[in-house]
N, C-alpha and C positions, 0 to 999 in steps of 0.2 A: 720906809718900805712902801712898795706899791700894793694896792688892794683893788679887787674887782668889787664894785658896788652893784647890788641887785635888789629887786623888790619882791616881796611876797605880800600881796594885798597892799595895804598902805604903809607897811613897815619896810625899812631899809636894812640890809644885811651886807656883810663883807667877808671876802676870802682873800688870804694872801696869794699873790700871783704865783708864788713858788709851788702852790698845790694845784694850780690850774693847768690842764693839759690843752684844752681847746674849748671854744664857744661855738655852739651850733644853733641854727634856727630851724624850727619845724621838722624835726626828724620823723621818719616813719617808725611807729612803735609796734612791736610784736608782743602781745600779752602772754604771760606765763600763767598757766592754771595753778590754783591752790597756793598762791604766794600771799604773803602779808599784804594788807591794803596799801601800805606805803611803797610797794614795788609796782611801778607802772608797767614794767615789762622789759624788753630788750630793744636796743637800737643798734644799728650797724655803723661802724667807724672803720674805714679803710679795710674792709673785709673781715672785721672782728665783731663779735657780739658783745655789747657793753650793757651791763645792768643799769636800768633807769629808776632812780629813786624819786618819788614825789615828795619834795622837801616840805611842802605845806602839810601834807598828811603826816610825815615823819615827825614834824615839830608840834603836831596837835593843833594846827591852825585851820583845819577844815580840809575839804577835798580840793585838789587842784584840777585843772582842766584835763579832760581825757586825752586830747591832742596837745602836747606842749608847744608853746611858741618859742621858748628859749630854754636851752640846755647848756649847762656848764659841765664839761668833762674834767674830773679831778682825779688826782692820785691819792689813794688812802690804803694803808696797811698792805702795801705792795701790789695793790690792784688798781685798775682804772675803772672808775664808776661815773655815771652821768647823773646829775641832779637837775630836776625840773624846777624852773623858777618862772615867775610871772614876767619879769623884764630885766634885762641886763642894762644897767644905767651908765656906768662909767668905769674907768680905771684911774685911780688917784693915788697920790703920795700922801702919807700921813706921818707925822713925827711921832717918835716914841712917847713924847710928853702928852700927846693927844689920846693915848690909849690907856684905859684902866682895865687891867686884867681881872678876870673873875675872882681869883684868890684875893686880890686887893679889895674888891667890892664886898665879898662875903666874910672876910676875916677867917675865924676858926670854924665857921659853920660848914658842915659837910652836906653837900647836895648830891653826892655821887658823881658819876661820870657824865658830864653834860657837854653837849655840842657847843653851847655858848662859851666862848673863850674869853670874851671881854666886851668892852664898849668903846667905840671910837667917838670922841667928842668933836663934832664938826659944826662950829659956830653954835647955833641954837638947837641943832639936831643931835640925836644919838643914833649911832649905827651899830648894830649887834655884830660882833666879830665871831665867826664860827670856826670851829676846829674840825676839819674833815676827817681826821683820824678817829673821831668819836661818832661819825655818822652811823656806822653799823658796829654792833658788838662782834667780838670774835665768834660767839655762838651763832649769831645771825648769819655771818659770812659762811660759816661751816654748814648751817642748815640749808641755806640757799644753794650752796655748791652740791649738797647731797640731793636736792630736788631737781638738779639738772640745770639750775641757773648758773651763770658765771659772771663775775665782775669784769672779766676781760683782761687781756694783756695785749696791747697794740704793738709790742715788740720795741718800744721806744724807751 
């Protein structure tokens, strides 16, 4: 399967291309008052407002840049959402045998609903595989919608 590889700081992460809608560079961001810190604001895509999530902040890796350099627009929970990343590196094929799913790694341990879906073994490197369906909880989606934010629907 094909994956988009991107970086947050010095670490690499991956998303399945089936969840990716588009990749954008340096979009203009409109801030939304009184939103959680991990919400950078809204961006425009083909005339629609799309929620922008600061992935570094969401994952607890520190604050991201105010003005994102790279944004990956993804589909999640029936919505289209943009995620702010440091750098989009590559699109690559990985074999199933190169991927260790989180359940396999943690056994019977329960860590709740985590966005980390697994680890891709790429030679000497490990790339964290993310599950975009777990980027925002249903409650967070509802709260943002109630505040006037919208994850967006590009009609595609």
